[in-house]
PDB file of N, CA, C and O in Angstrom:
ATOM      1  N   MET A   1      41.780 -65.843-108.782  1.00  0.00           N
ATOM      2  CA  MET A   1      40.170 -65.077-108.759  1.00  0.00           C
ATOM      3  C   MET A   1      40.447 -63.759-108.028  1.00  0.00           C
ATOM      4  O   MET A   1      41.357 -63.524-107.233  1.00  0.00           O
ATOM      5  N   THR A   2      39.336 -62.837-108.523  1.00  0.00           N
ATOM      6  CA  THR A   2      39.535 -61.352-108.055  1.00  0.00           C
ATOM      7  C   THR A   2      38.536 -61.171-107.007  1.00  0.00           C
ATOM      8  O   THR A   2      37.560 -61.919-106.931  1.00  0.00           O
ATOM      9  N   ASP A   3      38.702 -60.392-106.351  1.00  0.00           N
ATOM     10  CA  ASP A   3      37.682 -60.009-105.100  1.00  0.00           C
ATOM     11  C   ASP A   3      36.521 -59.417-105.904  1.00  0.00           C
ATOM     12  O   ASP A   3      36.718 -58.568-106.774  1.00  0.00           O
ATOM     13  N   ALA A   4      35.291 -59.893-105.588  1.00  0.00           N
ATOM     14  CA  ALA A   4      34.226 -59.298-106.652  1.00  0.00           C
ATOM     15  C   ALA A   4      33.555 -58.052-105.195  1.00  0.00           C
ATOM     16  O   ALA A   4      32.531 -57.433-105.485  1.00  0.00           O
ATOM     17  N   ASN A   5      34.006 -57.867-104.172  1.00  0.00           N
ATOM     18  CA  ASN A   5      33.578 -57.148-103.418  1.00  0.00           C
ATOM     19  C   ASN A   5      34.771 -55.889-102.856  1.00  0.00           C
ATOM     20  O   ASN A   5      34.634 -55.111-101.912  1.00  0.00           O
ATOM     21  N   GLY A   6      35.574 -55.984-103.510  1.00  0.00           N
ATOM     22  CA  GLY A   6      36.934 -55.018-103.458  1.00  0.00           C
ATOM     23  C   GLY A   6      36.090 -53.537-103.625  1.00  0.00           C
ATOM     24  O   GLY A   6      36.213 -52.660-102.770  1.00  0.00           O
ATOM     25  N   ASP A   7      35.271 -53.374-104.755  1.00  0.00           N
ATOM     26  CA  ASP A   7      35.036 -51.882-104.315  1.00  0.00           C
ATOM     27  C   ASP A   7      34.033 -51.280-103.247  1.00  0.00           C
ATOM     28  O   ASP A   7      33.674 -50.104-103.297  1.00  0.00           O
ATOM     29  N   VAL A   8      33.636 -52.110-102.341  1.00  0.00           N
ATOM     30  CA  VAL A   8      33.148 -51.781-101.400  1.00  0.00           C
ATOM     31  C   VAL A   8      33.942 -50.704-100.112  1.00  0.00           C
ATOM     32  O   VAL A   8      33.403 -49.960 -99.292  1.00  0.00           O
ATOM     33  N   ALA A   9      35.368 -50.992-100.351  1.00  0.00           N
ATOM     34  CA  ALA A   9      35.921 -50.343 -99.438  1.00  0.00           C
ATOM     35  C   ALA A   9      35.993 -48.562 -99.873  1.00  0.00           C
ATOM     36  O   ALA A   9      36.438 -47.577 -99.284  1.00  0.00           O
ATOM     37  N   ALA A  10      35.485 -48.720-100.860  1.00  0.00           N
ATOM     38  CA  ALA A  10      35.783 -47.194-101.466  1.00  0.00           C
ATOM     39  C   ALA A  10      34.268 -46.303-101.293  1.00  0.00           C
ATOM     40  O   ALA A  10      34.098 -45.088-101.399  1.00  0.00           O
ATOM     41  N   LEU A  11      33.191 -47.458-100.970  1.00  0.00           N
ATOM     42  CA  LEU A  11      31.510 -46.599-101.118  1.00  0.00           C
ATOM     43  C   LEU A  11      31.339 -45.797 -99.982  1.00  0.00           C
ATOM     44  O   LEU A  11      31.545 -46.195 -98.836  1.00  0.00           O
ATOM     45  N   PRO A  12      30.996 -44.772-100.260  1.00  0.00           N
ATOM     46  CA  PRO A  12      30.635 -43.795 -99.050  1.00  0.00           C
ATOM     47  C   PRO A  12      29.167 -44.437 -98.383  1.00  0.00           C
ATOM     48  O   PRO A  12      28.375 -45.149 -99.000  1.00  0.00           O
ATOM     49  N   PHE A  13      29.021 -43.933 -96.796  1.00  0.00           N
ATOM     50  CA  PHE A  13      28.214 -44.445 -96.129  1.00  0.00           C
ATOM     51  C   PHE A  13      26.770 -44.976 -96.654  1.00  0.00           C
ATOM     52  O   PHE A  13      26.253 -46.092 -96.616  1.00  0.00           O
ATOM     53  N   GLU A  14      26.208 -43.377 -97.298  1.00  0.00           N
ATOM     54  CA  GLU A  14      25.036 -43.472 -97.748  1.00  0.00           C
ATOM     55  C   GLU A  14      25.018 -44.727 -99.104  1.00  0.00           C
ATOM     56  O   GLU A  14      24.182 -45.626 -99.014  1.00  0.00           O
ATOM     57  N   GLN A  15      25.662 -44.711 -99.918  1.00  0.00           N
ATOM     58  CA  GLN A  15      25.593 -45.832-101.105  1.00  0.00           C
ATOM     59  C   GLN A  15      25.874 -47.106-100.577  1.00  0.00           C
ATOM     60  O   GLN A  15      25.217 -48.033-101.051  1.00  0.00           O
ATOM     61  N   ALA A  16      26.701 -47.365 -99.704  1.00  0.00           N
ATOM     62  CA  ALA A  16      26.770 -48.906 -99.019  1.00  0.00           C
ATOM     63  C   ALA A  16      25.550 -49.395 -98.396  1.00  0.00           C
ATOM     64  O   ALA A  16      25.165 -50.552 -98.567  1.00  0.00           O
ATOM     65  N   LEU A  17      24.809 -48.378 -97.536  1.00  0.00           N
ATOM     66  CA  LEU A  17      23.707 -48.673 -96.669  1.00  0.00           C
ATOM     67  C   LEU A  17      22.565 -48.654 -97.896  1.00  0.00           C
ATOM     68  O   LEU A  17      21.970 -49.731 -97.921  1.00  0.00           O
ATOM     69  N   LYS A  18      22.208 -47.926 -98.688  1.00  0.00           N
ATOM     70  CA  LYS A  18      21.463 -48.168 -99.985  1.00  0.00           C
ATOM     71  C   LYS A  18      21.307 -49.580-100.317  1.00  0.00           C
ATOM     72  O   LYS A  18      20.333 -50.284-100.051  1.00  0.00           O
ATOM     73  N   GLU A  19      22.516 -49.961-101.007  1.00  0.00           N
ATOM     74  CA  GLU A  19      22.626 -51.164-101.743  1.00  0.00           C
ATOM     75  C   GLU A  19      22.687 -52.376-100.713  1.00  0.00           C
ATOM     76  O   GLU A  19      22.208 -53.461-101.042  1.00  0.00           O
ATOM     77  N   LEU A  20      23.210 -52.211 -99.604  1.00  0.00           N
ATOM     78  CA  LEU A  20      22.587 -53.385 -98.517  1.00  0.00           C
ATOM     79  C   LEU A  20      21.276 -53.547 -98.284  1.00  0.00           C
ATOM     80  O   LEU A  20      20.828 -54.687 -98.161  1.00  0.00           O
ATOM     81  N   GLU A  21      20.396 -52.352 -98.181  1.00  0.00           N
ATOM     82  CA  GLU A  21      18.932 -52.585 -97.949  1.00  0.00           C
ATOM     83  C   GLU A  21      18.194 -53.209 -99.312  1.00  0.00           C
ATOM     84  O   GLU A  21      17.256 -54.005 -99.347  1.00  0.00           O
ATOM     85  N   ALA A  22      18.780 -52.709-100.217  1.00  0.00           N
ATOM     86  CA  ALA A  22      18.500 -53.420-101.621  1.00  0.00           C
ATOM     87  C   ALA A  22      18.810 -55.168-101.460  1.00  0.00           C
ATOM     88  O   ALA A  22      17.979 -56.015-101.786  1.00  0.00           O
ATOM     89  N   ILE A  23      19.766 -55.389-101.062  1.00  0.00           N
ATOM     90  CA  ILE A  23      20.324 -57.004-100.967  1.00  0.00           C
ATOM     91  C   ILE A  23      19.214 -57.498 -99.934  1.00  0.00           C
ATOM     92  O   ILE A  23      18.586 -58.510-100.244  1.00  0.00           O
ATOM     93  N   VAL A  24      18.951 -56.915 -98.837  1.00  0.00           N
ATOM     94  CA  VAL A  24      18.077 -57.380 -97.757  1.00  0.00           C
ATOM     95  C   VAL A  24      16.503 -57.797 -98.314  1.00  0.00           C
ATOM     96  O   VAL A  24      15.882 -58.845 -98.135  1.00  0.00           O
ATOM     97  N   ALA A  25      16.145 -56.661 -98.996  1.00  0.00           N
ATOM     98  CA  ALA A  25      15.127 -56.780 -99.965  1.00  0.00           C
ATOM     99  C   ALA A  25      14.902 -57.893-100.224  1.00  0.00           C
ATOM    100  O   ALA A  25      14.027 -58.663 -99.827  1.00  0.00           O
ATOM    101  N   ARG A  26      16.016 -58.040-101.174  1.00  0.00           N
ATOM    102  CA  ARG A  26      15.689 -59.467-102.382  1.00  0.00           C
ATOM    103  C   ARG A  26      15.910 -60.363-101.655  1.00  0.00           C
ATOM    104  O   ARG A  26      15.208 -61.333-101.939  1.00  0.00           O
ATOM    105  N   LEU A  27      16.841 -60.593-100.473  1.00  0.00           N
ATOM    106  CA  LEU A  27      16.608 -62.072 -99.777  1.00  0.00           C
ATOM    107  C   LEU A  27      15.779 -62.118 -99.240  1.00  0.00           C
ATOM    108  O   LEU A  27      15.515 -63.320 -99.207  1.00  0.00           O
ATOM    109  N   GLU A  28      14.816 -61.431 -98.531  1.00  0.00           N
ATOM    110  CA  GLU A  28      13.595 -61.378 -97.983  1.00  0.00           C
ATOM    111  C   GLU A  28      12.499 -61.712 -98.780  1.00  0.00           C
ATOM    112  O   GLU A  28      11.532 -62.248 -98.237  1.00  0.00           O
ATOM    113  N   ARG A  29      12.491 -61.459-100.109  1.00  0.00           N
ATOM    114  CA  ARG A  29      11.320 -61.726-101.166  1.00  0.00           C
ATOM    115  C   ARG A  29      11.335 -63.419-101.469  1.00  0.00           C
ATOM    116  O   ARG A  29      10.356 -64.156-101.587  1.00  0.00           O
ATOM    117  N   GLY A  30      13.032 -63.831-101.565  1.00  0.00           N
ATOM    118  CA  GLY A  30      13.232 -65.289-101.715  1.00  0.00           C
ATOM    119  C   GLY A  30      13.153 -65.619-102.830  1.00  0.00           C
ATOM    120  O   GLY A  30      13.415 -66.807-103.018  1.00  0.00           O
ATOM    121  N   ASP A  31      12.827 -64.900-103.896  1.00  0.00           N
ATOM    122  CA  ASP A  31      12.532 -65.341-105.183  1.00  0.00           C
ATOM    123  C   ASP A  31      14.016 -65.240-105.913  1.00  0.00           C
ATOM    124  O   ASP A  31      14.052 -65.084-107.133  1.00  0.00           O
ATOM    125  N   VAL A  32      15.092 -65.320-105.235  1.00  0.00           N
ATOM    126  CA  VAL A  32      16.826 -65.257-105.781  1.00  0.00           C
ATOM    127  C   VAL A  32      17.120 -66.632-105.640  1.00  0.00           C
ATOM    128  O   VAL A  32      16.861 -67.282-104.627  1.00  0.00           O
ATOM    129  N   PRO A  33      17.800 -67.188-106.918  1.00  0.00           N
ATOM    130  CA  PRO A  33      18.306 -68.437-107.137  1.00  0.00           C
ATOM    131  C   PRO A  33      19.505 -68.750-105.765  1.00  0.00           C
ATOM    132  O   PRO A  33      19.883 -67.751-105.152  1.00  0.00           O
ATOM    133  N   LEU A  34      19.972 -69.913-105.403  1.00  0.00           N
ATOM    134  CA  LEU A  34      20.731 -70.352-104.487  1.00  0.00           C
ATOM    135  C   LEU A  34      22.023 -69.552-104.328  1.00  0.00           C
ATOM    136  O   LEU A  34      22.502 -68.904-103.398  1.00  0.00           O
ATOM    137  N   GLU A  35      22.466 -69.870-105.745  1.00  0.00           N
ATOM    138  CA  GLU A  35      23.968 -69.214-105.808  1.00  0.00           C
ATOM    139  C   GLU A  35      24.230 -67.691-105.964  1.00  0.00           C
ATOM    140  O   GLU A  35      25.214 -67.026-105.641  1.00  0.00           O
ATOM    141  N   GLU A  36      23.065 -67.337-106.552  1.00  0.00           N
ATOM    142  CA  GLU A  36      23.117 -65.662-106.490  1.00  0.00           C
ATOM    143  C   GLU A  36      22.584 -65.196-105.100  1.00  0.00           C
ATOM    144  O   GLU A  36      22.892 -64.033-104.840  1.00  0.00           O
ATOM    145  N   SER A  37      21.821 -65.875-104.109  1.00  0.00           N
ATOM    146  CA  SER A  37      21.635 -65.642-102.716  1.00  0.00           C
ATOM    147  C   SER A  37      23.070 -65.708-102.289  1.00  0.00           C
ATOM    148  O   SER A  37      23.597 -64.613-102.094  1.00  0.00           O
ATOM    149  N   ILE A  38      23.732 -66.669-102.124  1.00  0.00           N
ATOM    150  CA  ILE A  38      25.082 -66.859-101.603  1.00  0.00           C
ATOM    151  C   ILE A  38      25.888 -65.587-101.746  1.00  0.00           C
ATOM    152  O   ILE A  38      26.371 -65.031-100.760  1.00  0.00           O
ATOM    153  N   ASP A  39      26.054 -65.054-103.175  1.00  0.00           N
ATOM    154  CA  ASP A  39      26.879 -63.996-103.309  1.00  0.00           C
ATOM    155  C   ASP A  39      26.516 -62.909-102.932  1.00  0.00           C
ATOM    156  O   ASP A  39      27.271 -62.200-102.267  1.00  0.00           O
ATOM    157  N   ILE A  40      25.234 -62.511-103.280  1.00  0.00           N
ATOM    158  CA  ILE A  40      24.665 -61.102-102.699  1.00  0.00           C
ATOM    159  C   ILE A  40      24.748 -61.344-101.121  1.00  0.00           C
ATOM    160  O   ILE A  40      24.808 -60.221-100.620  1.00  0.00           O
ATOM    161  N   TYR A  41      24.769 -62.055-100.385  1.00  0.00           N
ATOM    162  CA  TYR A  41      24.753 -62.327 -99.347  1.00  0.00           C
ATOM    163  C   TYR A  41      26.197 -61.659 -98.629  1.00  0.00           C
ATOM    164  O   TYR A  41      26.376 -60.788 -97.778  1.00  0.00           O
ATOM    165  N   THR A  42      27.170 -62.593 -99.483  1.00  0.00           N
ATOM    166  CA  THR A  42      28.351 -62.367 -99.240  1.00  0.00           C
ATOM    167  C   THR A  42      28.751 -60.761 -99.429  1.00  0.00           C
ATOM    168  O   THR A  42      29.425 -60.124 -98.619  1.00  0.00           O
ATOM    169  N   ARG A  43      28.272 -60.312-100.496  1.00  0.00           N
ATOM    170  CA  ARG A  43      28.174 -58.889-100.557  1.00  0.00           C
ATOM    171  C   ARG A  43      27.755 -57.883 -99.571  1.00  0.00           C
ATOM    172  O   ARG A  43      28.266 -56.818 -99.223  1.00  0.00           O
ATOM    173  N   GLY A  44      26.799 -58.442 -99.250  1.00  0.00           N
ATOM    174  CA  GLY A  44      25.826 -57.752 -97.583  1.00  0.00           C
ATOM    175  C   GLY A  44      26.602 -57.710 -96.554  1.00  0.00           C
ATOM    176  O   GLY A  44      26.543 -56.718 -95.827  1.00  0.00           O
ATOM    177  N   GLU A  45      27.473 -58.734 -96.267  1.00  0.00           N
ATOM    178  CA  GLU A  45      28.229 -58.980 -95.322  1.00  0.00           C
ATOM    179  C   GLU A  45      29.348 -57.827 -95.398  1.00  0.00           C
ATOM    180  O   GLU A  45      29.663 -57.248 -94.359  1.00  0.00           O
ATOM    181  N   ALA A  46      29.892 -57.523 -96.509  1.00  0.00           N
ATOM    182  CA  ALA A  46      30.960 -56.846 -96.692  1.00  0.00           C
ATOM    183  C   ALA A  46      30.425 -55.274 -96.667  1.00  0.00           C
ATOM    184  O   ALA A  46      31.079 -54.314 -96.259  1.00  0.00           O
ATOM    185  N   LEU A  47      29.194 -55.246 -97.156  1.00  0.00           N
ATOM    186  CA  LEU A  47      28.712 -53.752 -97.365  1.00  0.00           C
ATOM    187  C   LEU A  47      28.246 -53.166 -95.584  1.00  0.00           C
ATOM    188  O   LEU A  47      28.297 -51.994 -95.209  1.00  0.00           O
ATOM    189  N   LYS A  48      27.820 -54.347 -94.749  1.00  0.00           N
ATOM    190  CA  LYS A  48      27.606 -54.191 -93.508  1.00  0.00           C
ATOM    191  C   LYS A  48      28.945 -53.662 -92.647  1.00  0.00           C
ATOM    192  O   LYS A  48      28.952 -52.614 -92.001  1.00  0.00           O
ATOM    193  N   ALA A  49      29.917 -54.458 -92.744  1.00  0.00           N
ATOM    194  CA  ALA A  49      31.269 -54.432 -92.525  1.00  0.00           C
ATOM    195  C   ALA A  49      31.606 -52.554 -92.683  1.00  0.00           C
ATOM    196  O   ALA A  49      32.024 -51.750 -91.850  1.00  0.00           O
ATOM    197  N   ARG A  50      31.303 -52.430 -93.767  1.00  0.00           N
ATOM    198  CA  ARG A  50      32.093 -51.220 -94.184  1.00  0.00           C
ATOM    199  C   ARG A  50      31.001 -50.041 -93.415  1.00  0.00           C
ATOM    200  O   ARG A  50      31.321 -49.235 -92.542  1.00  0.00           O
ATOM    201  N   CYS A  51      29.836 -50.200 -93.944  1.00  0.00           N
ATOM    202  CA  CYS A  51      28.832 -49.103 -92.776  1.00  0.00           C
ATOM    203  C   CYS A  51      29.572 -49.149 -91.376  1.00  0.00           C
ATOM    204  O   CYS A  51      30.140 -48.135 -90.973  1.00  0.00           O
ATOM    205  N   ASP A  52      29.569 -50.500 -90.513  1.00  0.00           N
ATOM    206  CA  ASP A  52      30.090 -50.393 -89.147  1.00  0.00           C
ATOM    207  C   ASP A  52      31.258 -49.378 -89.135  1.00  0.00           C
ATOM    208  O   ASP A  52      31.302 -48.408 -88.379  1.00  0.00           O
ATOM    209  N   ALA A  53      32.255 -49.721 -90.104  1.00  0.00           N
ATOM    210  CA  ALA A  53      33.522 -48.896 -90.091  1.00  0.00           C
ATOM    211  C   ALA A  53      33.447 -47.712 -90.030  1.00  0.00           C
ATOM    212  O   ALA A  53      34.040 -47.054 -89.175  1.00  0.00           O
ATOM    213  N   LEU A  54      32.752 -47.256 -90.867  1.00  0.00           N
ATOM    214  CA  LEU A  54      32.375 -45.550 -91.307  1.00  0.00           C
ATOM    215  C   LEU A  54      31.781 -44.988 -89.910  1.00  0.00           C
ATOM    216  O   LEU A  54      32.404 -44.193 -89.207  1.00  0.00           O
ATOM    217  N   LEU A  55      30.707 -45.416 -89.644  1.00  0.00           N
ATOM    218  CA  LEU A  55      30.061 -45.170 -88.478  1.00  0.00           C
ATOM    219  C   LEU A  55      31.114 -45.160 -87.280  1.00  0.00           C
ATOM    220  O   LEU A  55      31.136 -44.142 -86.588  1.00  0.00           O
ATOM    221  N   LYS A  56      31.869 -46.061 -87.016  1.00  0.00           N
ATOM    222  CA  LYS A  56      33.166 -45.904 -86.056  1.00  0.00           C
ATOM    223  C   LYS A  56      33.994 -44.645 -86.053  1.00  0.00           C
ATOM    224  O   LYS A  56      34.553 -44.035 -85.141  1.00  0.00           O
ATOM    225  N   GLN A  57      33.894 -44.423 -87.476  1.00  0.00           N
ATOM    226  CA  GLN A  57      35.036 -43.463 -87.601  1.00  0.00           C
ATOM    227  C   GLN A  57      34.264 -42.258 -87.352  1.00  0.00           C
ATOM    228  O   GLN A  57      34.816 -41.372 -86.700  1.00  0.00           O
ATOM    229  N   ALA A  58      32.841 -42.045 -87.846  1.00  0.00           N
ATOM    230  CA  ALA A  58      31.998 -40.789 -87.569  1.00  0.00           C
ATOM    231  C   ALA A  58      32.229 -40.435 -85.910  1.00  0.00           C
ATOM    232  O   ALA A  58      32.735 -39.441 -85.390  1.00  0.00           O
ATOM    233  N   GLU A  59      31.668 -41.618 -85.327  1.00  0.00           N
ATOM    234  CA  GLU A  59      31.700 -41.756 -84.080  1.00  0.00           C
ATOM    235  C   GLU A  59      32.922 -40.893 -82.937  1.00  0.00           C
ATOM    236  O   GLU A  59      32.706 -40.070 -82.048  1.00  0.00           O
ATOM    237  N   ALA A  60      34.152 -41.470 -83.407  1.00  0.00           N
ATOM    238  CA  ALA A  60      35.652 -40.972 -82.898  1.00  0.00           C
ATOM    239  C   ALA A  60      35.691 -39.582 -83.262  1.00  0.00           C
ATOM    240  O   ALA A  60      36.418 -38.931 -82.512  1.00  0.00           O
ATOM    241  N   ARG A  61      35.056 -38.824 -84.314  1.00  0.00           N
ATOM    242  CA  ARG A  61      35.098 -37.653 -84.430  1.00  0.00           C
ATOM    243  C   ARG A  61      34.277 -36.536 -83.912  1.00  0.00           C
ATOM    244  O   ARG A  61      34.414 -35.340 -84.170  1.00  0.00           O
ATOM    245  N   ILE A  62      33.159 -37.261 -82.927  1.00  0.00           N
ATOM    246  CA  ILE A  62      32.279 -36.360 -82.356  1.00  0.00           C
ATOM    247  C   ILE A  62      32.829 -35.929 -81.321  1.00  0.00           C
ATOM    248  O   ILE A  62      33.354 -36.741 -80.559  1.00  0.00           O
ATOM    249  N   GLU A  63      32.848 -34.642 -81.049  1.00  0.00           N
ATOM    250  CA  GLU A  63      32.980 -34.188 -79.443  1.00  0.00           C
ATOM    251  C   GLU A  63      31.838 -33.635 -78.780  1.00  0.00           C
ATOM    252  O   GLU A  63      30.802 -33.293 -79.350  1.00  0.00           O
ATOM    253  N   ARG A  64      32.137 -33.539 -77.192  1.00  0.00           N
ATOM    254  CA  ARG A  64      31.131 -32.655 -76.504  1.00  0.00           C
ATOM    255  C   ARG A  64      31.580 -31.764 -75.651  1.00  0.00           C
ATOM    256  O   ARG A  64      32.398 -31.912 -74.743  1.00  0.00           O
ATOM    257  N   ILE A  65      30.878 -30.632 -76.062  1.00  0.00           N
ATOM    258  CA  ILE A  65      31.548 -29.338 -75.797  1.00  0.00           C
ATOM    259  C   ILE A  65      31.381 -29.612 -74.098  1.00  0.00           C
ATOM    260  O   ILE A  65      30.446 -30.226 -73.586  1.00  0.00           O
ATOM    261  N   THR A  66      32.493 -29.015 -73.399  1.00  0.00           N
ATOM    262  CA  THR A  66      32.510 -28.838 -71.843  1.00  0.00           C
ATOM    263  C   THR A  66      32.468 -27.577 -71.839  1.00  0.00           C
ATOM    264  O   THR A  66      32.934 -26.872 -72.734  1.00  0.00           O
ATOM    265  N   LEU A  67      31.716 -27.040 -70.488  1.00  0.00           N
ATOM    266  CA  LEU A  67      31.520 -25.920 -69.778  1.00  0.00           C
ATOM    267  C   LEU A  67      32.234 -25.919 -68.701  1.00  0.00           C
ATOM    268  O   LEU A  67      32.741 -26.867 -68.103  1.00  0.00           O
ATOM    269  N   GLY A  68      32.255 -24.466 -68.415  1.00  0.00           N
ATOM    270  CA  GLY A  68      32.958 -24.209 -67.149  1.00  0.00           C
ATOM    271  C   GLY A  68      32.142 -23.600 -66.078  1.00  0.00           C
ATOM    272  O   GLY A  68      30.991 -23.271 -66.364  1.00  0.00           O
ATOM    273  N   ALA A  69      32.601 -23.403 -64.846  1.00  0.00           N
ATOM    274  CA  ALA A  69      31.532 -23.327 -63.662  1.00  0.00           C
ATOM    275  C   ALA A  69      30.794 -22.141 -64.350  1.00  0.00           C
ATOM    276  O   ALA A  69      29.592 -22.402 -64.402  1.00  0.00           O
ATOM    277  N   ASP A  70      31.044 -21.115 -64.812  1.00  0.00           N
ATOM    278  CA  ASP A  70      30.577 -19.697 -65.685  1.00  0.00           C
ATOM    279  C   ASP A  70      29.126 -20.226 -66.690  1.00  0.00           C
ATOM    280  O   ASP A  70      28.180 -19.528 -67.056  1.00  0.00           O
ATOM    281  N   GLY A  71      29.335 -21.429 -66.900  1.00  0.00           N
ATOM    282  CA  GLY A  71      28.444 -22.158 -68.075  1.00  0.00           C
ATOM    283  C   GLY A  71      29.050 -21.830 -69.716  1.00  0.00           C
ATOM    284  O   GLY A  71      28.528 -22.167 -70.779  1.00  0.00           O
ATOM    285  N   LYS A  72      30.201 -21.135 -69.515  1.00  0.00           N
ATOM    286  CA  LYS A  72      30.666 -20.955 -70.823  1.00  0.00           C
ATOM    287  C   LYS A  72      31.385 -22.083 -71.302  1.00  0.00           C
ATOM    288  O   LYS A  72      31.934 -22.919 -70.585  1.00  0.00           O
ATOM    289  N   PRO A  73      31.359 -22.070 -72.551  1.00  0.00           N
ATOM    290  CA  PRO A  73      32.304 -23.509 -73.092  1.00  0.00           C
ATOM    291  C   PRO A  73      33.888 -23.276 -72.827  1.00  0.00           C
ATOM    292  O   PRO A  73      34.513 -22.228 -72.663  1.00  0.00           O
ATOM    293  N   THR A  74      34.350 -24.742 -72.844  1.00  0.00           N
ATOM    294  CA  THR A  74      35.894 -24.111 -72.043  1.00  0.00           C
ATOM    295  C   THR A  74      36.539 -25.018 -73.033  1.00  0.00           C
ATOM    296  O   THR A  74      37.731 -24.739 -73.167  1.00  0.00           O
ATOM    297  N   GLY A  75      36.101 -26.107 -73.839  1.00  0.00           N
ATOM    298  CA  GLY A  75      36.723 -26.525 -74.653  1.00  0.00           C
ATOM    299  C   GLY A  75      35.736 -27.805 -75.162  1.00  0.00           C
ATOM    300  O   GLY A  75      34.529 -27.723 -74.932  1.00  0.00           O
ATOM    301  N   THR A  76      36.362 -29.156 -75.958  1.00  0.00           N
ATOM    302  CA  THR A  76      35.905 -30.057 -76.256  1.00  0.00           C
ATOM    303  C   THR A  76      36.828 -31.770 -75.247  1.00  0.00           C
ATOM    304  O   THR A  76      37.938 -31.952 -74.748  1.00  0.00           O
ATOM    305  N   THR A  77      35.622 -32.594 -75.400  1.00  0.00           N
ATOM    306  CA  THR A  77      36.136 -33.563 -75.112  1.00  0.00           C
ATOM    307  C   THR A  77      35.736 -34.839 -75.910  1.00  0.00           C
ATOM    308  O   THR A  77      34.598 -34.562 -76.291  1.00  0.00           O
ATOM    309  N   PRO A  78      36.024 -36.036 -76.358  1.00  0.00           N
ATOM    310  CA  PRO A  78      35.696 -36.900 -76.993  1.00  0.00           C
ATOM    311  C   PRO A  78      34.195 -37.300 -76.204  1.00  0.00           C
ATOM    312  O   PRO A  78      33.790 -37.005 -75.079  1.00  0.00           O
ATOM    313  N   LEU A  79      33.645 -38.003 -77.177  1.00  0.00           N
ATOM    314  CA  LEU A  79      32.275 -38.463 -76.730  1.00  0.00           C
ATOM    315  C   LEU A  79      32.312 -39.647 -76.210  1.00  0.00           C
ATOM    316  O   LEU A  79      32.895 -40.548 -76.812  1.00  0.00           O
ATOM    317  N   ASP A  80      31.768 -39.844 -75.134  1.00  0.00           N
ATOM    318  CA  ASP A  80      31.640 -41.093 -74.032  1.00  0.00           C
ATOM    319  C   ASP A  80      30.235 -41.839 -74.174  1.00  0.00           C
ATOM    320  O   ASP A  80      29.234 -41.694 -73.473  1.00  0.00           O
ATOM    321  N   VAL A  81      30.420 -42.620 -75.200  1.00  0.00           N
ATOM    322  CA  VAL A  81      29.237 -43.486 -75.590  1.00  0.00           C
ATOM    323  C   VAL A  81      28.782 -44.352 -74.563  1.00  0.00           C
ATOM    324  O   VAL A  81      27.667 -44.872 -74.588  1.00  0.00           O
ATOM    325  N   ASP A  82      29.560 -44.511 -73.720  1.00  0.00           N
ATOM    326  CA  ASP A  82      29.071 -45.613 -72.800  1.00  0.00           C
ATOM    327  C   ASP A  82      28.195 -45.160 -71.616  1.00  0.00           C
ATOM    328  O   ASP A  82      27.666 -45.877 -70.767  1.00  0.00           O
ATOM    329  N   ASN A  83      28.146 -43.590 -71.757  1.00  0.00           N
ATOM    330  CA  ASN A  83      27.607 -42.860 -70.274  1.00  0.00           C
ATOM    331  C   ASN A  83      26.028 -42.496 -71.030  1.00  0.00           C
ATOM    332  O   ASN A  83      25.151 -41.923 -70.384  1.00  0.00           O
TER     333      ASN A  83
END
C-alpha cells in the first residue's frame, strides 16, 4: 500500500494551506460521501502538520535586531516568541 499523502512533504506552505482550506470547505458543506470524507480528512491532517512544520522553521529563522546604548544596531538575537 502506498502513502497517498507522500507528496505533502514537498509542498510549499502556500500550496499546502490552499489545499487544506479547500478540504475544510468541502467537509463543512457536508456533501462528501463518508469514505471520501475520511480520506480527505486524513490528507487534511497531513497538510496541517506540513504547514505547522514550515511555520516553525520560518519562526526559527526570524531574528530580532539588538540595539546598543547609543541606539545603533549591534547584532541580532533569536526571536523570543514567549515574550
